[in-house]
C-alpha positions as CSV (number, residue, x, y, z in Angstrom):
1,M,-69.3,-2.7,73.2
2,S,-66.6,-3.2,71.0
3,I,-61.6,-6.5,66.5
4,L,-58.9,-8.7,65.8
5,A,-55.7,-8.4,68.0
6,S,-57.3,-5.5,69.8
7,S,-59.4,-4.6,72.8
8,K,-62.5,-2.6,72.9
9,L,-63.2,-0.9,76.2
10,A,-66.2,0.7,78.0
11,F,-65.8,2.0,81.5
12,C,-66.8,4.7,83.9
13,P,-63.6,6.3,85.2
14,N,-65.1,8.7,87.7
15,Q,-61.7,9.7,89.0
16,S,-59.2,8.6,86.4
17,A,-59.3,7.8,82.7
18,F,-56.4,6.1,81.1
19,L,-57.4,5.9,77.5
20,F,-56.0,8.6,75.3
21,P,-58.0,10.3,72.6
22,A,-57.3,9.2,69.0
23,Q,-56.0,11.7,66.5
24,N,-58.2,12.2,63.5
25,G,-57.0,10.7,60.3
26,V,-55.9,13.0,57.5
27,R,-56.6,12.4,53.9
28,Q,-53.4,12.8,51.9
29,A,-53.1,14.0,48.4
30,D,-50.6,12.5,45.9
31,D,-48.3,15.4,46.7
32,G,-48.5,14.7,50.4
33,E,-50.6,17.7,51.3
34,A,-53.6,17.3,53.6
35,K,-56.9,18.0,51.9
36,A,-60.6,18.0,52.8
37,P,-62.3,14.8,51.5
38,F,-65.2,16.5,49.8
39,G,-63.8,19.1,47.5
40,A,-62.4,22.6,47.4
41,L,-63.2,25.4,49.8
42,T,-66.0,27.7,49.0
43,K,-65.7,31.4,48.6
44,H,-67.3,31.9,52.0
45,T,-64.9,29.6,53.6
46,Q,-61.9,31.1,51.9
47,S,-62.8,34.5,53.3
48,R,-63.0,33.0,56.8
49,F,-59.3,32.0,56.4
50,S,-58.0,35.4,55.1
51,L,-55.2,36.8,57.3
52,K,-54.6,40.5,57.9
53,S,-51.0,40.0,57.2
54,G,-51.8,38.9,53.7
55,A,-50.5,35.4,54.4
56,T,-51.9,32.6,52.3
57,E,-54.6,30.3,53.6
58,P,-53.2,27.9,56.3
59,P,-53.4,24.2,55.3
60,S,-54.0,23.1,58.9
61,R,-57.7,23.6,58.5
62,G,-58.0,20.9,56.0
63,S,-55.8,18.6,58.1
64,R,-58.5,18.6,60.7
65,I,-60.8,16.8,58.3
66,A,-60.9,13.1,59.2
67,D,-60.8,10.5,56.5
68,P,-63.6,8.1,57.6
69,D,-61.9,5.2,55.7
70,R,-58.6,5.5,57.4
71,K,-57.8,3.4,60.5
72,T,-55.5,5.0,63.0
73,N,-53.0,3.1,65.0
74,T,-54.0,4.4,68.4
75,V,-55.2,3.0,71.7
76,E,-58.7,4.4,71.5
77,G,-61.0,1.4,71.1
78,E,-58.4,-0.5,69.2
79,L,-55.1,-1.5,70.8
80,V,-52.5,-2.2,68.2
81,N,-50.5,-5.4,68.1
82,S,-47.0,-4.3,69.0
83,I,-45.5,-7.3,70.7
84,Q,-43.2,-9.0,68.2
85,E,-42.0,-12.5,68.9
86,S,-38.2,-12.9,68.5
87,V,-36.5,-16.1,67.6
88,D,-33.1,-14.8,68.8
89,P,-32.1,-17.0,71.8
90,D,-30.0,-14.1,73.1
91,Q,-33.2,-12.3,73.7
92,S,-34.7,-15.1,75.8
93,E,-34.2,-13.3,79.1
94,S,-36.5,-10.4,77.9
95,P,-39.9,-11.4,79.2
96,E,-42.5,-11.8,76.4
97,G,-46.2,-12.4,76.3
98,E,-47.6,-13.4,79.7
99,D,-44.1,-13.3,81.4
100,R,-43.6,-9.7,80.1
101,V,-47.0,-8.7,81.4
102,S,-46.4,-10.1,84.8
103,A,-43.0,-8.4,85.0
104,L,-44.5,-5.0,83.9
105,L,-47.2,-5.2,86.5
106,E,-44.9,-6.1,89.3
107,A,-42.4,-3.3,88.3
108,R,-45.1,-0.7,87.8
109,F,-47.2,-1.3,90.9
110,E,-44.6,-2.5,93.4
111,G,-45.4,-1.1,96.8
112,C,-48.9,0.1,95.7
113,V,-50.8,-3.1,96.5
114,S,-54.0,-2.5,98.5
115,D,-57.5,-4.0,98.9
116,D,-58.5,-2.0,95.8
117,L,-55.4,-3.0,93.7
118,R,-54.4,-6.7,93.8
119,I,-51.6,-7.5,91.4
120,E,-52.6,-11.1,91.1
121,H,-56.1,-10.1,90.2
122,C,-54.7,-7.8,87.5
123,K,-52.5,-10.6,86.2
124,R,-55.5,-12.9,85.9
125,I,-57.5,-10.3,84.1
126,L,-54.7,-9.8,81.6
127,D,-54.4,-13.5,81.2
128,C,-58.0,-13.6,80.0
129,L,-57.3,-10.8,77.6
130,L,-54.1,-12.3,76.2
131,N,-55.9,-15.6,75.7
132,P,-59.6,-14.9,75.1
133,S,-60.3,-18.2,73.4
134,L,-62.3,-20.7,75.5
135,E,-59.4,-22.5,77.0
136,G,-57.5,-19.3,77.8
137,V,-60.5,-17.9,79.7
138,V,-61.1,-21.2,81.6
139,R,-57.5,-21.1,82.9
140,S,-58.6,-18.1,85.1
141,Q,-61.9,-19.8,86.2
142,S,-61.3,-18.7,89.8
143,L,-62.4,-15.3,88.6
144,I,-65.2,-16.5,86.4
145,A,-68.6,-16.5,87.9
146,Q,-71.0,-17.7,85.3
147,C,-73.2,-20.8,84.7
148,S,-71.0,-22.1,82.0
149,N,-67.3,-21.5,81.3
150,T,-67.8,-22.4,77.7
151,H,-69.8,-19.4,76.6
152,F,-68.9,-15.8,75.8
153,P,-69.0,-13.2,77.2
154,Q,-67.3,-14.4,80.3
155,V,-67.9,-12.3,83.4
156,I,-65.1,-11.5,85.8
157,R,-66.6,-10.3,89.1
158,N,-65.3,-8.1,91.9
159,V,-63.0,-6.1,89.7
160,T,-62.3,-2.8,91.4
161,V,-62.1,0.5,89.5
162,S,-58.4,0.7,90.5
163,E,-57.7,-2.7,89.1
164,H,-59.5,-2.0,85.9
165,A,-57.8,1.3,85.5
166,A,-54.4,-0.3,86.2
167,V,-55.0,-2.9,83.5
168,I,-56.1,-0.3,80.9
169,Q,-53.2,1.9,81.7
170,L,-50.7,-0.9,81.3
171,I,-52.3,-2.0,78.0
172,A,-52.2,1.6,76.6
173,E,-48.8,2.7,77.8
174,E,-46.9,-0.6,77.1
175,K,-48.8,-1.3,73.9
176,I,-49.6,-4.9,74.9
177,E,-51.5,-7.0,72.3
178,V,-54.8,-8.1,73.8
179,K,-57.2,-10.1,71.8
180,G,-60.2,-9.9,74.1
181,K,-63.0,-7.3,74.0
182,L,-63.9,-5.6,77.3
183,T,-66.9,-3.9,78.9
184,Y,-66.6,-2.8,82.5
185,F,-69.5,-1.9,84.8
186,P,-68.0,-0.1,87.9
187,D,-71.3,-0.1,89.8
188,T,-71.4,-3.9,89.9
189,R,-67.6,-4.4,89.5
190,E,-68.2,-6.7,86.5
191,L,-65.8,-7.1,83.6
192,F,-67.1,-8.7,80.5
193,V,-64.6,-10.4,78.2
194,M,-65.4,-11.6,74.7
195,C,-63.6,-12.9,71.7
196,P,-63.9,-10.7,68.6
197,Y,-65.1,-12.5,65.5
198,P,-65.9,-11.5,61.9
199,I,-69.6,-12.0,62.4
200,H,-69.6,-9.1,64.9
201,E,-68.1,-6.6,62.4
202,R,-70.1,-7.2,59.3
203,P,-73.4,-5.5,60.0
204,I,-71.6,-2.3,61.0
205,A,-69.2,-2.4,58.0
206,H,-72.1,-2.4,55.5
207,L,-73.9,0.4,57.3
208,C,-70.8,2.5,57.4
209,A,-70.4,2.2,53.7
210,S,-74.1,3.2,53.2
211,L,-73.7,6.2,55.5
212,H,-70.5,7.4,53.8
213,H,-72.4,7.3,50.5
214,F,-75.3,9.2,52.0
215,I,-73.1,11.9,53.5
216,H,-71.3,12.4,50.2
217,G,-74.6,13.2,48.7
218,I,-75.2,16.2,51.0
219,E,-73.8,19.3,49.3
220,H,-72.1,21.2,52.1
221,D,-68.7,22.6,53.0
222,Q,-66.9,20.2,55.3
223,T,-64.8,23.0,56.7
224,L,-67.9,24.5,58.2
225,V,-69.6,21.3,59.4
226,E,-68.0,17.9,59.3
227,V,-69.8,14.6,59.6
228,Q,-67.8,11.6,60.7
229,V,-68.8,7.9,60.7
230,L,-66.7,6.4,63.4
231,T,-66.2,2.8,64.6
232,N,-64.7,2.0,68.1
233,H,-64.4,5.6,69.2
234,R,-65.1,7.0,72.6
235,I,-68.2,8.8,73.9
236,H,-66.8,10.7,76.9
237,S,-68.4,12.7,79.7
238,D,-67.5,13.4,83.3
239,D,-69.2,10.2,84.5
240,I,-68.8,7.7,81.7
241,T,-66.5,6.6,78.9
242,A,-68.0,4.2,76.4
243,I,-66.9,2.9,73.0
244,P,-69.8,1.9,70.8
245,D,-69.4,-0.1,67.6
246,L,-70.7,2.8,65.5
247,Q,-71.1,6.5,65.8
248,V,-72.3,9.3,63.5
249,V,-70.9,12.6,64.8
250,T,-71.2,16.1,63.5
251,I,-68.6,18.8,64.3
252,P,-69.2,22.5,63.6
253,Y,-66.2,24.7,63.0
254,P,-66.8,28.2,64.3
255,L,-64.4,30.9,63.3
256,N,-63.2,32.0,66.7
257,S,-63.8,28.9,68.9
258,V,-63.6,25.2,68.9
259,G,-66.7,23.3,67.9
260,Q,-68.1,20.6,70.1
261,P,-68.7,17.2,68.5
262,E,-72.3,16.1,68.6
263,T,-73.2,12.4,68.5
264,L,-76.3,11.7,66.4
265,W,-76.2,7.9,65.9
266,V,-74.9,5.0,68.0
267,G,-74.8,1.4,66.8
268,E,-74.0,-1.7,68.8
269,V,-73.7,-5.3,67.6
270,G,-74.0,-8.2,70.0
271,F,-72.8,-11.8,69.3
272,A,-73.2,-14.3,72.1
273,Q,-74.3,-11.5,74.3
274,H,-77.6,-11.1,76.1
275,K,-79.7,-8.2,74.8
276,N,-80.4,-6.9,78.3
277,A,-76.6,-6.4,78.8
278,M,-76.4,-4.4,75.6
279,V,-79.4,-2.3,76.5
280,R,-77.8,-1.6,79.9
281,K,-74.7,-0.2,78.3
282,L,-76.7,1.9,75.9
283,K,-78.8,3.4,78.7
284,M,-75.6,4.5,80.4
285,V,-74.5,6.2,77.1
286,L,-77.9,7.9,76.6
287,K,-77.9,9.3,80.1
288,E,-74.7,11.2,79.5
289,T,-75.2,11.9,75.7
290,P,-78.8,13.2,75.2
291,S,-78.0,14.5,71.7
292,I,-78.2,10.9,70.3
293,G,-81.1,10.8,67.9
294,L,-80.9,7.2,66.8
295,I,-79.7,3.9,68.2
296,L,-79.2,0.7,66.3
297,L,-79.0,-2.6,68.1
298,V,-78.1,-5.8,66.2
299,V,-78.5,-9.1,68.1
300,I,-77.0,-12.3,66.7
301,R,-78.2,-15.2,68.7
302,E,-77.0,-18.9,68.5
303,T,-79.3,-21.8,68.9
304,E,-77.6,-22.8,72.2
305,K,-74.6,-21.7,74.3
306,W,-71.5,-22.8,72.4
307,S,-68.7,-24.9,74.0
308,S,-65.7,-26.4,72.3
309,P,-65.3,-30.2,71.8
310,S,-64.7,-32.1,75.0
311,E,-61.2,-33.6,75.4
312,N,-62.0,-37.2,74.6
313,S,-64.9,-36.7,72.2
314,S,-64.8,-38.3,68.8
315,T,-64.4,-34.9,67.2
316,A,-61.4,-34.1,69.3
317,I,-59.8,-37.5,68.6
318,A,-60.4,-37.2,64.9
319,L,-59.1,-33.6,64.6
320,R,-56.1,-34.4,66.8
321,K,-54.9,-36.8,64.1
322,K,-55.0,-34.1,61.4
323,P,-52.9,-31.0,60.8
324,K,-54.6,-27.7,61.3
325,M,-57.1,-27.1,58.6
326,S,-57.1,-24.0,56.4
327,F,-60.4,-22.1,55.9
328,R,-61.1,-23.9,52.6
329,E,-60.3,-27.3,54.1
330,F,-62.5,-26.6,57.1
331,C,-65.6,-25.1,55.7
332,P,-68.3,-27.4,54.2
333,S,-70.2,-26.4,51.1
334,R,-72.8,-23.8,51.6
335,R,-74.9,-25.5,48.9
336,E,-75.2,-28.5,51.2
337,I,-76.2,-26.8,54.5
338,G,-77.4,-23.3,53.5
339,I,-75.8,-19.8,53.5
340,F,-76.2,-19.4,57.3
341,G,-75.1,-22.9,58.4
342,P,-75.1,-24.6,60.8
343,V,-71.3,-25.1,60.2
344,V,-70.8,-28.8,61.2
345,V,-67.3,-30.3,60.9
346,E,-66.4,-33.8,62.1
347,G,-69.9,-34.2,63.5
348,F,-69.5,-31.1,65.7
349,S,-71.4,-27.8,65.3
350,W,-68.9,-24.9,65.4
351,L,-71.6,-22.2,64.8
352,N,-75.3,-22.4,64.5
353,V,-77.1,-19.0,64.2
354,E,-80.7,-19.0,65.3
355,V,-81.7,-15.4,64.6
356,I,-80.2,-12.1,63.5
357,E,-82.4,-9.2,64.8
358,Y,-82.2,-5.5,64.2
359,H,-83.7,-3.0,66.6
360,V,-83.9,0.7,65.9
361,F,-84.8,3.4,68.4
362,K,-85.1,7.1,67.6
363,R,-86.0,10.2,69.4
364,G,-89.4,11.7,68.8
365,Q,-89.5,14.6,66.2
366,H,-90.5,17.2,68.8
367,D,-89.1,15.5,71.8
368,N,-85.9,16.8,73.5
369,A,-85.8,14.0,76.0
370,P,-83.3,11.2,75.5
371,I,-84.3,8.1,73.5
372,D,-86.5,5.7,75.4
373,L,-85.2,2.2,74.9
374,E,-88.4,0.8,76.5
375,T,-90.8,2.5,74.1
376,T,-93.3,0.6,72.0
377,D,-94.4,3.6,70.0
378,P,-94.1,2.5,66.3
379,A,-93.2,6.0,65.3
380,N,-90.0,5.8,67.4
381,T,-89.0,2.1,67.4
382,A,-88.9,-0.8,64.9
383,S,-87.6,-4.4,65.0
384,G,-86.9,-6.8,62.2
385,T,-85.1,-10.0,61.3
386,L,-82.5,-10.6,58.7
387,Y,-82.5,-14.4,59.4
388,P,-84.1,-16.9,59.5
389,T,-86.8,-14.9,57.7
390,R,-86.2,-11.4,56.3
391,D,-88.5,-8.8,57.5
392,M,-86.6,-5.4,57.5
393,T,-89.2,-3.0,56.1
394,R,-89.9,-1.1,59.3
395,V,-86.2,-1.1,60.3
396,E,-85.2,0.3,56.9
397,H,-87.9,3.0,57.2
398,L,-86.6,4.2,60.5
399,L,-83.0,4.1,59.5
400,R,-83.8,6.3,56.5
401,E,-85.6,8.7,58.7
402,G,-82.6,8.8,61.0
403,A,-80.4,9.5,58.0
404,Q,-82.5,12.6,57.2
405,S,-81.9,13.8,60.7
406,I,-78.2,14.0,59.8
407,K,-79.0,16.4,57.1
408,S,-81.2,18.4,59.5
409,A,-78.3,18.6,61.9
410,I,-76.0,20.0,59.2
411,I,-78.5,22.7,58.4
412,R,-78.9,23.6,62.1
413,H,-75.1,23.9,62.6
414,L,-74.8,26.1,59.4
415,E,-77.5,28.4,60.7
416,D,-75.8,28.7,64.1
417,L,-72.6,29.6,62.3
418,K,-74.6,32.4,60.4
419,V,-73.1,31.4,57.1
420,D,-74.3,32.7,53.7
421,Q,-77.8,31.5,53.0
422,A,-76.5,29.9,49.8
423,E,-74.7,27.3,51.9
424,V,-77.9,26.4,53.7
425,D,-79.8,26.3,50.4
426,N,-77.3,23.8,49.0
427,V,-78.0,21.4,51.8
428,H,-81.8,21.8,51.5
429,A,-81.5,21.1,47.8
430,S,-79.6,17.8,48.4
431,H,-81.8,14.7,48.5
432,P,-79.6,11.6,49.0
433,E,-81.1,8.4,50.2
434,L,-79.6,5.8,52.5
435,E,-79.1,2.7,50.4
436,L,-79.6,-0.5,52.3
437,N,-79.0,-3.7,50.2
438,W,-80.2,-6.6,52.4
439,D,-79.2,-9.2,49.8
440,R,-75.6,-7.9,50.0
441,I,-75.7,-7.9,53.8
442,Q,-77.0,-11.5,53.8
443,T,-74.2,-12.6,51.5
444,H,-71.5,-10.8,53.6
445,M,-73.0,-12.2,56.9
446,S,-72.9,-15.7,55.4
447,N,-69.2,-15.5,54.8
448,A,-68.7,-14.0,58.3
449,I,-70.5,-16.9,59.8
450,Y,-68.2,-19.4,58.1
451,S,-65.2,-17.3,59.0
452,T,-66.2,-17.1,62.6
453,A,-66.7,-20.9,62.8
454,H,-63.2,-21.4,61.4
455,F,-61.8,-18.9,63.9
456,R,-63.4,-20.9,66.7
457,Y,-61.9,-24.1,65.4
458,A,-58.4,-22.5,65.0
459,D,-58.5,-21.0,68.5
460,W,-59.5,-24.3,70.0
461,Y,-56.9,-26.3,67.9
462,D,-54.1,-23.9,68.8
463,R,-54.8,-24.0,72.5
464,K,-55.4,-27.7,72.7
465,F,-52.8,-29.3,70.4
466,I,-50.2,-26.9,69.0
467,K,-49.1,-25.5,72.3
468,R,-49.0,-29.0,73.9
469,K,-46.9,-30.3,71.0
470,K,-44.4,-27.4,71.5
471,V,-44.0,-28.3,75.2
472,D,-43.6,-32.0,74.4
473,N,-40.9,-31.1,71.8
474,V,-39.0,-28.9,74.3
475,Q,-39.1,-31.6,77.0
476,G,-37.8,-34.3,74.6
477,S,-34.3,-35.7,75.0
478,S,-33.1,-34.6,71.6
479,M,-33.1,-31.4,69.6
480,A,-34.3,-32.8,66.3
481,P,-35.1,-30.2,63.6
482,D,-38.8,-30.6,64.1
483,A,-38.4,-29.5,67.7
484,L,-37.8,-26.0,66.4
485,V,-41.1,-25.8,64.5
486,G,-42.6,-23.9,67.4
487,G,-40.4,-20.8,66.7
488,A,-39.6,-18.3,69.4
489,E,-41.5,-19.9,72.2
490,I,-39.6,-23.2,71.8
491,V,-36.2,-21.5,71.4
492,R,-36.7,-19.5,74.6
493,A,-37.9,-22.5,76.5
494,Q,-34.9,-24.6,75.3
495,V,-32.5,-21.9,76.3
496,K,-34.0,-21.7,79.7
497,K,-33.7,-25.5,80.0
498,L,-30.0,-25.4,79.0
499,R,-29.3,-22.6,81.4
500,L,-31.0,-24.5,84.2
501,E,-29.0,-27.6,83.4
502,A,-25.8,-25.5,83.4
503,A,-26.6,-24.0,86.8
504,T,-27.4,-27.5,88.2
505,N,-24.3,-29.1,86.8
506,P,-21.6,-26.4,86.6
507,A,-18.6,-27.1,84.6
508,E,-15.6,-28.3,86.6
């Protein structure tokens, strides 16, 4: 379920949960004061904030309004890059990267090893997360149980709940940069690891913008009922914690109690994932969150399982002779091969999209049961393709119906709060439409496809050649200036080498 230099996590904690809730973003005015994003307080709302002591209205209410455009540097869904490489040789004894992770694991869990918590297992899991590119994952192939080690997502089997929780706790508390995306199924002890790519984010990015515009068009007081469009935020219950790619959440604000958030929409994008695995995750979410009224599933499928160039292929030999290519140097002209590729460089296909499918499921209008992901009722489900042919009419219709359910939820919350009828009438009088520009989405997806192909190339090149060149430079007999090109890693390795030599041949 589902970012660059970050990890997205979905797991069922049962006994322990180690992810911490994110704090809502606050929209800041030019003077630094927090303010609600959709205008001033109404007369009704101002009366709700009046204090018997005659004090002025507290600003904290507005500070609870989240700015949907603001990214928060928290560990919920997105784990922030906080490991900084240092080129200071005096710092070489401080473990960094994989060495740092190993040291932290050993220090934290020393004496706690059991059949359910194997430190070496945790190290290998983190190794996959620190290096989610193809070659990084294959290095831990003793944990990989899948037909091909060249296709994502990779599946790490026999991961206990304790081991998964230990890894998540370490990532969150030590602010470790992980580049992989995680989904954990405790019932089968399977951990899915994927590389995040631009192609995965684009469908949700466009829909978020459309939803923000739609919500802005509903005239209502956001201090009474707030609507949030969230990406990579948790859905939490006693039995499951999941992090979908998209959520639409309403939050009522009663006067004398704390309102409970209600999830109305959930969206999930799958690239190089099997649709059945995505449906399985969504069924887990639906079981615990029956309030969900609409689910969007975007499936991006390649023509075949992708694998990087083999070591001695003509592609690898040709690219080895060249410096690492920039995006402009790498990408062929779209006029020559089409806006959706395939992206072929040096005779090798780096990305070839076969189909982009959209699937929408919604709850029946008079049905209180959770959404049925197996339904074939055309009133409650629709499928369409964005590529290779565009057929999105039914999908668009159901998405717009789902958007109107957001408006209905606002009205329901306002009526439950027993606000002035004028507040409810304002919402009834608002008639925004969810704008979906498929031409724009296709254009953005085209760029994301080429960007993803370049990411694949860059990941492969870095793992195959740059790292090996650094090692060769460090092991050389001289310290020529070009031996320092590798930066911190080379400096630390060279310092370790010199110290080893000094220990082996102490000065007389």
